[in-house]
C-alpha positions as CSV (number, residue, x, y, z in Angstrom):
1,X,64.2,121.1,113.2
2,X,64.6,117.9,112.8
3,X,66.5,116.7,109.8
4,X,66.9,113.0,109.1
5,X,68.4,111.7,105.7
6,X,68.5,108.1,104.9
7,X,71.8,106.9,103.6
8,X,71.1,103.7,101.5
9,X,74.7,101.3,102.1
10,X,75.6,99.3,99.7
11,X,75.4,95.5,99.6
12,X,79.7,94.9,99.1
13,X,79.1,91.0,98.1
14,X,76.7,91.1,96.3
15,X,77.5,94.6,94.3
16,X,81.3,93.1,94.0
17,X,79.9,90.1,92.4
18,X,77.9,92.0,90.1
19,X,81.4,93.6,89.2
20,X,83.2,90.1,88.8
21,X,79.7,88.7,86.5
22,X,80.2,91.5,84.3
23,X,83.3,91.1,83.3
24,X,83.7,88.0,83.0
25,X,80.9,88.7,80.3
26,X,82.9,91.3,79.0
27,X,85.9,89.1,78.6
28,X,84.0,86.5,77.4
29,X,82.2,88.3,74.2
30,X,85.5,90.3,73.9
31,X,87.2,86.6,73.4
32,X,84.8,86.0,71.0
33,X,84.5,88.5,68.9
34,X,88.9,89.1,68.8
35,X,88.7,85.1,67.6
36,X,86.1,86.3,64.8
37,X,88.2,89.7,63.6
38,X,85.5,92.8,64.8
39,X,86.2,94.8,67.6
40,X,89.7,93.9,67.2
41,X,90.8,97.7,68.2
42,X,89.5,96.6,71.4
43,X,90.8,93.3,71.5
44,X,94.6,94.7,70.9
45,X,93.6,96.7,73.8
46,X,92.1,94.7,75.5
47,X,95.8,92.8,75.2
48,X,97.8,95.4,75.7
49,X,95.7,95.9,79.4
50,X,95.3,92.4,81.0
51,X,98.2,90.0,81.2
52,X,96.7,86.9,80.3
53,X,93.9,88.3,77.2
54,X,94.4,86.7,74.0
55,X,91.8,85.7,70.7
56,X,92.5,81.5,72.0
57,X,89.6,79.9,74.1
58,X,92.3,79.9,77.2
59,X,93.2,83.2,76.4
60,X,90.2,83.7,76.4
61,X,88.9,81.8,79.6
62,X,92.0,83.3,81.5
63,X,91.3,86.8,80.5
64,X,87.7,86.6,82.5
65,X,89.3,85.1,85.6
66,X,91.4,88.4,84.9
67,X,88.8,90.2,84.6
68,X,86.7,88.6,87.1
69,X,88.8,89.3,90.3
70,X,90.1,92.3,89.5
71,X,86.3,93.6,89.1
72,X,85.1,91.8,92.7
73,X,88.4,93.9,94.5
74,X,87.9,96.7,92.5
75,X,83.9,97.1,93.6
76,X,84.8,95.0,96.7
77,X,86.7,98.3,97.7
78,X,84.2,101.1,96.3
79,X,81.3,99.3,98.0
80,X,83.4,99.4,101.5
81,X,85.0,102.7,100.8
82,X,81.3,104.0,100.1
83,X,79.9,102.9,103.5
84,X,82.8,104.0,105.7
85,X,81.5,107.8,104.1
86,X,78.1,107.2,104.4
87,X,78.1,106.7,107.9
């Protein structure tokens, strides 16, 4: 018997780009909620975890950029590593 398996390969750039967009949108939502005083626990956690995030306009944009870069790099590395093992 000959067994064949179809291995799915991830598009590294597409996955990383999607992760960057989702990360930036999540940070935008936290910035908006933080400005209105909603979800203060999550906003405080993001302030501790991210270097540039604050619930201000500049802090939110800086947090969005930081989250997008981190999300892109981590998911690109994940997809690359997955594709390397899937060969």
